[in-house]
C-alpha positions in Angstrom: 172.2 -151.6 17.6 173.9 -154.2 15.9 172.9 -156.2 12.7 172.2 -159.3 14.9 169.9 -157.6 17.3 167.9 -156.0 14.4 167.3 -159.3 12.8 166.3 -161.2 16.2 164.0 -158.3 16.9 162.5 -158.6 13.2 162.1 -162.1 13.7 160.6 -162.1 17.0 158.1 -159.8 16.2 157.0 -161.8 13.2 156.6 -165.0 15.0 154.7 -163.2 17.8 152.1 -162.1 14.7 151.6 -165.8 13.6 151.3 -167.4 16.9 148.6 -164.8 17.8 146.9 -165.5 14.0 147.2 -169.0 14.9 145.5 -169.1 17.9 142.9 -166.7 16.7 142.1 -169.5 13.9 142.3 -172.2 16.0 140.5 -171.9 19.7 137.4 -173.5 19.9 135.5 -170.9 21.9 136.0 -168.1 19.5 133.7 -168.8 16.5 131.0 -166.9 14.1 130.6 -162.9 15.4 133.0 -163.3 18.5 135.6 -164.6 16.0 135.0 -161.8 13.9 135.2 -159.0 16.7 138.3 -160.7 18.0 140.2 -160.7 14.8 139.4 -156.9 14.0 141.0 -156.5 17.3 143.6 -158.2 16.8 144.3 -156.8 13.4 144.2 -153.2 14.6 146.6 -153.9 17.7 149.4 -156.2 15.3 149.0 -152.9 12.9 149.6 -150.4 15.7 152.4 -152.6 17.0 154.0 -152.8 13.6 154.2 -149.0 13.0 155.9 -148.3 16.5 158.3 -151.0 15.7 158.8 -149.8 12.1 159.5 -146.2 13.6 162.0 -147.4 15.9 164.1 -149.5 13.3 163.6 -147.6 10.2 165.3 -149.0 6.9 163.8 -151.1 4.8 160.8 -152.1 7.6 159.1 -148.8 6.8 159.1 -149.4 3.4 157.6 -153.1 3.8 154.8 -151.2 6.0 154.0 -148.9 3.3 153.9 -151.6 0.8 151.2 -153.4 2.6 149.7 -150.3 3.4 147.7 -150.2 0.2 147.5 -154.0 -0.8 143.7 -153.7 -0.2 143.6 -156.8 -2.0 145.6 -158.6 0.3 145.1 -157.1 3.9 141.9 -156.9 6.1 140.6 -153.0 6.5 142.1 -152.8 10.3 145.4 -153.2 8.7 145.0 -151.0 5.7 143.8 -148.3 8.4 146.6 -148.4 10.6 149.2 -149.0 8.1 148.3 -146.0 6.1 149.6 -143.5 8.6 153.1 -145.1 8.3 155.1 -142.3 6.7 158.0 -142.5 5.1 159.7 -140.3 7.1 162.4 -140.1 10.0 164.5 -137.6 12.4 166.9 -135.9 9.8 170.7 -137.0 9.5 172.4 -134.3 10.9 173.7 -131.9 8.3 177.4 -132.2 9.2 177.1 -136.1 7.8 175.1 -135.2 5.0 177.7 -132.7 4.0 180.4 -135.2 4.8 178.9 -138.0 2.2 178.5 -135.1 -0.7 182.2 -133.9 -0.2 183.7 -137.9 0.0 181.6 -138.6 -3.1 182.3 -135.7 -5.4 185.8 -135.3 -4.0 185.4 -131.5 -3.3 184.2 -128.9 -0.8 180.5 -128.3 -0.7 180.7 -124.7 -1.3 182.8 -125.8 -4.8 179.8 -127.8 -5.6 176.8 -125.8 -5.1 176.5 -121.9 -5.1 174.0 -122.3 -1.9 172.9 -125.3 0.3 170.0 -125.8 2.8 170.9 -126.9 5.7 167.4 -128.2 6.8 166.1 -131.2 4.5 162.7 -131.0 2.4 162.5 -134.8 3.0 164.0 -136.8 5.5 162.9 -140.8 4.5 164.1 -144.1 5.6 166.7 -144.4 3.2 167.5 -141.1 1.9 167.0 -137.4 2.7 166.7 -134.2 0.3 168.2 -130.7 0.8 167.5 -127.8 -1.7 170.6 -126.0 -3.4 171.6 -124.0 -6.0 174.2 -124.5 -8.8 176.6 -121.7 -9.7 174.2 -120.6 -12.4 171.4 -120.0 -10.0 169.7 -123.0 -11.1 167.9 -124.4 -8.3 168.2 -128.4 -7.6 167.3 -130.9 -5.4 170.0 -132.8 -3.5 169.4 -136.6 -2.4 171.6 -138.1 -0.3 171.5 -141.9 1.1 171.9 -141.8 5.0 175.3 -143.0 5.9 175.1 -146.8 6.9 171.8 -147.8 5.5 173.0 -150.2 2.9 173.9 -152.6 6.0 170.4 -151.9 7.3 168.9 -153.1 4.0 171.2 -156.1 3.7 170.0 -157.4 7.1 166.3 -156.3 6.7 166.0 -158.0 3.5 167.3 -161.6 5.1 164.8 -160.9 7.6 162.2 -160.5 5.1 163.2 -163.8 3.4 162.7 -165.9 6.7 159.7 -164.3 7.5 158.2 -165.0 4.1 159.2 -168.9 4.2 157.9 -168.9 7.9 154.9 -167.8 6.7 154.6 -170.2 4.5 155.4 -172.8 6.6 152.5 -172.3 9.1 149.7 -170.8 6.9 150.4 -172.3 3.5 151.2 -168.5 2.2 153.1 -170.1 -0.5 150.0 -171.7 -2.3 148.6 -168.2 -3.3 151.9 -166.3 -4.2 154.8 -167.0 -5.9 157.7 -166.6 -2.8 160.7 -166.8 -5.1 159.4 -163.9 -7.3 158.6 -162.2 -4.6 161.6 -162.3 -2.8 163.4 -161.3 -6.3 161.2 -158.3 -6.8 161.8 -157.2 -2.9 165.7 -157.9 -3.3 166.2 -156.2 -6.9 163.8 -153.4 -6.1 165.1 -152.5 -2.7 168.5 -152.9 -3.7 168.1 -150.6 -6.7 166.7 -147.8 -4.3 170.4 -147.4 -3.0 172.3 -146.4 -6.1 171.7 -143.4 -7.1 173.0 -144.0 -10.6 170.8 -146.4 -11.6 167.6 -143.9 -10.1 169.1 -141.1 -12.6 169.3 -143.5 -15.5 165.7 -144.6 -15.0 164.8 -140.7 -14.7 166.3 -140.3 -18.2 164.4 -143.4 -19.6 161.1 -142.3 -18.4 161.9 -138.8 -20.0 162.4 -140.9 -23.3 159.4 -142.7 -22.9 157.4 -140.4 -22.3 158.7 -137.4 -24.5 155.1 -137.1 -26.6 153.0 -137.4 -23.4 152.2 -133.3 -22.6 150.7 -133.9 -19.1 154.1 -135.0 -17.5 157.3 -133.1 -16.6 160.3 -135.5 -14.8 163.5 -133.5 -13.5 166.6 -133.3 -15.3 170.1 -135.0 -13.7 172.9 -133.7 -13.0 175.2 -136.3 -13.6 178.6 -133.9 -13.1 177.0 -133.5 -9.3 175.7 -137.1 -8.9 177.0 -140.5 -7.6 175.8 -143.8 -6.2 174.7 -141.9 -3.1 174.5 -138.5 -4.1 172.0 -137.6 -7.0 171.6 -133.8 -8.1 168.4 -133.2 -10.3 165.8 -130.3 -11.2 163.9 -129.3 -8.2 160.2 -129.1 -8.8 158.2 -126.9 -7.1 154.8 -128.2 -7.3 152.1 -129.4 -4.7 151.5 -133.2 -3.6 148.6 -134.2 -6.1 146.4 -134.8 -2.9 146.7 -131.6 -1.9 143.2 -131.0 -3.2 142.5 -127.3 -1.3 145.7 -125.9 -3.3 144.7 -127.6 -6.6 141.1 -126.1 -6.3 142.5 -122.5 -5.4 144.8 -122.8 -8.4 141.9 -123.8 -10.6 143.0 -127.2 -11.9 140.7 -129.2 -13.4 140.3 -132.5 -10.8 138.9 -135.0 -13.4 141.1 -134.0 -16.1 144.3 -134.6 -13.7 142.4 -137.9 -12.6 142.5 -138.8 -16.6 145.8 -137.7 -17.0 147.1 -139.4 -14.1 145.6 -142.6 -15.1 146.5 -142.2 -18.7 150.1 -141.7 -18.1 150.2 -145.0 -15.8 148.2 -146.9 -18.8 150.8 -145.6 -21.1 153.7 -146.7 -18.8 152.6 -150.3 -18.3 150.5 -151.2 -21.5 152.8 -149.5 -24.1 156.6 -149.2 -22.5 156.5 -152.1 -20.2 158.5 -149.8 -17.5 156.5 -148.2 -14.5 157.1 -146.0 -11.8 156.6 -148.3 -8.9 155.9 -146.0 -5.9 153.7 -143.1 -7.1 152.4 -141.9 -3.6 151.5 -138.3 -3.5 155.3 -137.5 -2.0 156.2 -138.7 -5.5 153.8 -137.1 -7.3 153.5 -133.2 -7.7 151.3 -131.3 -9.9 152.2 -127.6 -11.5 149.8 -124.5 -11.2 148.8 -125.4 -15.0 148.0 -128.9 -14.1 151.2 -130.8 -15.7 152.0 -133.4 -13.4 155.6 -133.7 -12.2 156.8 -137.3 -11.7 159.8 -137.6 -9.2 162.0 -140.3 -7.2 162.8 -143.5 -9.8 164.3 -145.3 -7.1 161.5 -147.7 -7.2 160.7 -149.0 -11.1 159.0 -152.0 -12.3 159.2 -153.7 -15.6 156.8 -155.9 -17.5 157.6 -158.4 -20.3 156.2 -157.9 -24.0 154.4 -160.9 -23.6 152.7 -159.7 -20.0 152.0 -156.5 -21.7 150.2 -157.9 -24.4 147.9 -160.4 -22.2 147.3 -156.9 -19.8 146.0 -155.5 -23.0 144.0 -158.5 -23.6 142.5 -158.3 -20.0 141.7 -154.3 -20.4 140.0 -155.0 -23.5 137.9 -157.8 -22.3 136.9 -155.8 -19.0 136.1 -152.9 -21.3 133.8 -155.5 -23.7 132.5 -157.4 -20.2 133.8 -160.6 -22.1 133.7 -163.1 -19.2 135.6 -165.6 -21.3 138.3 -163.7 -22.4 138.9 -162.1 -18.7 139.5 -165.6 -17.7 141.7 -166.2 -20.4 143.9 -163.3 -19.7 144.1 -164.1 -16.1 145.3 -167.4 -16.7 147.8 -166.3 -19.7 149.6 -163.8 -17.1 149.5 -166.8 -14.2 147.4 -165.7 -11.8 145.2 -168.9 -12.3 147.7 -171.7 -11.7 147.7 -175.1 -13.3 144.6 -177.3 -12.7 142.6 -174.1 -12.3 138.8 -174.4 -13.4 139.0 -171.7 -16.3 135.5 -172.8 -17.2 133.4 -172.9 -13.8 135.2 -169.0 -13.0 133.6 -168.2 -16.4 130.5 -169.5 -15.3 130.2 -168.1 -11.9 131.5 -164.3 -12.9 129.5 -163.9 -16.9 126.3 -163.5 -15.1 127.4 -160.7 -12.8 130.0 -158.9 -15.0 128.4 -155.5 -15.4 128.1 -155.3 -11.6 131.5 -156.7 -10.9 133.2 -154.1 -13.3 131.0 -151.4 -12.6 131.6 -151.7 -8.6 135.6 -151.2 -9.0 135.8 -148.2 -7.4 134.2 -149.6 -4.4 137.1 -151.9 -3.8 139.3 -149.1 -3.1 137.5 -147.3 -0.2 139.7 -148.7 2.2 138.7 -152.4 2.7 140.3 -155.6 1.6 138.9 -156.6 -1.5 139.2 -160.7 -0.2 137.7 -159.4 2.9 134.6 -158.0 1.2 134.2 -161.0 -1.0 134.4 -163.6 1.4 132.0 -161.7 4.2 129.7 -160.8 1.5 130.5 -157.5 1.9 130.7 -156.7 -1.7 127.1 -156.2 -2.8 126.5 -158.2 -5.7 122.9 -158.9 -6.9 123.5 -162.8 -6.4 121.8 -165.8 -4.9 123.6 -167.2 -1.6 124.2 -170.2 -3.5 126.0 -168.5 -6.1 127.9 -166.3 -3.3 128.8 -169.8 -1.7 130.0 -170.9 -4.9 132.3 -167.8 -5.2 133.5 -168.1 -1.9 134.6 -171.6 -2.1 136.2 -171.1 -5.5 138.6 -168.3 -4.3 139.5 -170.7 -1.4 139.8 -174.0 -3.5 141.5 -172.9 -6.5 144.9 -172.1 -7.3 144.8 -168.2 -7.5 148.1 -166.9 -7.2 150.1 -163.9 -7.4 152.6 -164.4 -9.9 156.3 -163.0 -10.3 156.6 -159.4 -11.6 153.1 -158.3 -10.1 154.1 -157.5 -6.5 155.1 -154.1 -7.3 152.7 -153.6 -10.3 149.9 -153.9 -7.9 151.2 -151.4 -5.2 151.3 -148.7 -8.2 148.1 -149.9 -9.6 146.3 -149.3 -6.0 147.8 -146.2 -5.2 147.4 -144.9 -8.8 143.7 -145.7 -8.7 143.4 -144.6 -5.1 144.7 -141.1 -5.9 142.2 -141.0 -9.4 139.3 -141.6 -7.4 139.8 -139.1 -5.0 140.6 -136.3 -7.2 137.2 -137.6 -9.1 135.4 -140.7 -7.4 133.1 -140.8 -10.6 136.2 -142.0 -13.2 135.8 -144.0 -15.6 138.9 -145.8 -15.0 138.6 -148.5 -17.8 137.6 -145.8 -20.1 141.3 -144.2 -19.8 142.7 -147.6 -19.9 141.2 -148.1 -23.6 142.8 -145.8 -25.7 146.2 -147.8 -24.8 145.0 -151.4 -26.3 142.9 -149.8 -29.4 146.0 -148.0 -30.9 144.4 -144.4 -30.3 147.4 -143.2 -28.8 149.6 -144.7 -31.8 147.3 -142.4 -33.9 147.7 -139.4 -31.9 151.8 -139.8 -31.9 151.8 -139.7 -35.9 149.8 -137.0 -36.0 151.4 -135.3 -33.6 154.9 -135.9 -35.2 153.2 -135.2 -38.7 152.3 -131.8 -37.5 155.9 -131.0 -35.6 157.7 -132.3 -39.2 155.6 -129.6 -41.2 155.1 -126.9 -39.0 158.5 -127.4 -37.6 159.8 -123.8 -38.7 156.7 -122.1 -37.4 157.0 -123.7 -33.9 160.6 -122.6 -33.4 160.1 -119.2 -32.4 157.7 -120.0 -29.3 159.2 -122.8 -27.6 158.7 -123.2 -23.8 162.0 -122.6 -21.8 163.5 -126.5 -21.7 166.5 -126.2 -23.4 168.9 -128.5 -20.9 166.5 -131.2 -20.7 165.6 -131.3 -25.1 169.8 -130.7 -25.2 170.7 -133.7 -23.0 168.0 -136.0 -24.6 169.0 -135.0 -28.2 172.9 -135.7 -27.1 172.3 -139.2 -26.3 171.0 -140.0 -29.3 174.7 -140.6 -30.3 177.9 -138.9 -30.1 180.5 -137.8 -32.2 178.5 -137.9 -35.4 176.2 -135.7 -37.5 173.8 -136.2 -34.9 175.5 -134.1 -32.0 175.4 -130.9 -34.5 171.8 -131.0 -34.4 171.9 -131.8 -30.6 173.8 -128.5 -30.4 171.6 -126.3 -32.9 168.5 -127.4 -30.7 169.7 -126.4 -27.4 170.8 -123.2 -28.9 167.7 -122.3 -30.2 165.6 -123.4 -27.1 167.9 -121.0 -25.0 166.7 -118.6 -27.3 163.1 -118.9 -27.4 160.4 -117.3 -25.1 158.0 -118.9 -22.7 154.6 -119.0 -24.9 154.1 -122.5 -26.3 153.1 -125.2 -24.8 155.0 -128.4 -23.5 153.4 -130.6 -26.0 155.2 -128.5 -28.9 158.5 -129.1 -27.7 158.3 -132.7 -27.3 157.1 -132.5 -31.2 160.1 -130.7 -32.0 162.7 -132.8 -30.2 161.3 -136.2 -31.6 160.8 -134.5 -35.3 164.1 -133.4 -35.1 165.9 -136.2 -33.6 164.5 -138.6 -36.2 165.3 -136.1 -38.6 168.9 -136.1 -37.0 169.3 -139.8 -37.0 167.9 -140.1 -40.9 170.6 -137.8 -41.5 173.4 -139.8 -39.4 172.6 -143.0 -41.0 173.0 -141.3 -44.5 176.1 -140.0 -43.3 177.5 -142.9 -42.0 176.6 -145.0 -45.3 178.4 -142.6 -47.8 
């Protein structure tokens, strides 16, 4: 199929959907319950048609469908129910074609790259597929390879997506509530990054550094000598998807603790580091038998400015304290309320019901659209009819906007919240966020580093076997100076260690030794 044919078919489907929705809204005989019933049937029919279309076309279209499948804040329930079945899986590329890509990229025969290479992929997704292999020293690895020709498909699909967004804006006023320029930029940058495995590997190492002191997460090591823009060789993670509840229960993993750790992990990324994993579906979030979270696939990564991080912190604080004016101020500062928004009226509307609104947050993640629920009265707040009408009117008449840099943040948060509540339906989500805006985590880190600095010698006898990753992290602190000598020393010590100590201890030693190396290196250069 040529790019032009693909483009026309995609635009044709979008135009068909828009016309159907326009007719639904404007046909005079469709009113009240009759219109609601017709709308429900149309939404489900369109969603099924889109899933079939995406399965045939592959590429970025599947990614867009997956993105929308978790936006319960935007789409009706009928769409969510069907789109949630859309899997990022396609028929595998024939193994000889994959081998040809690897050999071309790494410029040598496959048997000189890997000691073994499994021909059947463990995953075949829309943009690439993953095979198990082993390095010459016997280390098990996962080899991720881009599908041949996928770059051209993605370029065509991005052009289609931009036209569809503009078409929706012209016919429905879609752009009044979404920053279309920012949305296009987010989609283009994020999906283009997914086609560059050098960026993905670099992101993985960035998260290793960010989360060095978090004892609850494991991130794969990247083997750069066997990686390029189209081939990525990384440490193999042998856990199970985080939604495999039967296996987690059989292993005796504490689901509540796992949910707290997962929520805390993402709050730490967002509120402390300003960089987050933007595609945390179960296929990218695994769990080891000891309950450690294995985070993989950093093709989609989002960033948050320091200013936005500060305001998100204010928002979480206001939610925890049930402070309606604070919530509205934070929403305004973050750009969710556009110029001219009546912030005083919004505060008056939500203040009497703030406990109920915040307390019912878990109910929003049961497969229905938040917007639909509010507009239909499906969110059963204890309010009178007049107040509910005011809330509905406010939603439609005020400049409520999805600002830039929130496109994938919303998707990531909705996905993580859904996973957390599946693990533990009674989880206090705001409670898990609170430490990241009150300074408690900073104190914990300080205590951890302090213990490592004072007890480091005692710890060295019992370190867990993660030498390669530690050596890699420390080695990158500096190059050619005294720090490099410390890196070699650390790597040697870790390779000789036993497997009895915790991962938290390893991180503490890594940080304390790295800090010591940097300090000594600084004095060395000053001399």
